[in-house]
C-alpha angles and dihedrals in degrees: 000000000000119000114250125227095277094049092045088055089048091054094047092049097045117112092227090057092046091051090049092050089051089050091051091051091050092051092046092046094050092048092047092049092051093053090045091053089050094048095042091044090054091046089052092051090050091048100044109019111028088152090068091060090043093060110115121240092185136354095293105010124086129192091260091076098056092040092051091046089047091055092051092047091047090055090049092046094048089048090050091050091053094047090047092050093045093048095046105034115013100042092048093047091049089052092048091053092047090051094048094051098039092050094046 
């Protein structure tokens, strides 16, 4: 059963839901700040110390390749962390709040 307009308002106004939204913002902000630090750090290295990325690891591979791959993997990992958190914590908590309010 889908909640009607009055139960939707009750869900949105409930302290539990507001706390959950605050938690979602916190998780999102932390993960966003982590990836921004990674990206900005990379840009600073490119801007001020290109030679570091040009150092060779092997005959034909420089540090730029693993660093670039690491940035891509970090973005995937952080996205995966958020999806895992949302699927296992946030979605369940939202459903629990909906059930509590619609069955009251």
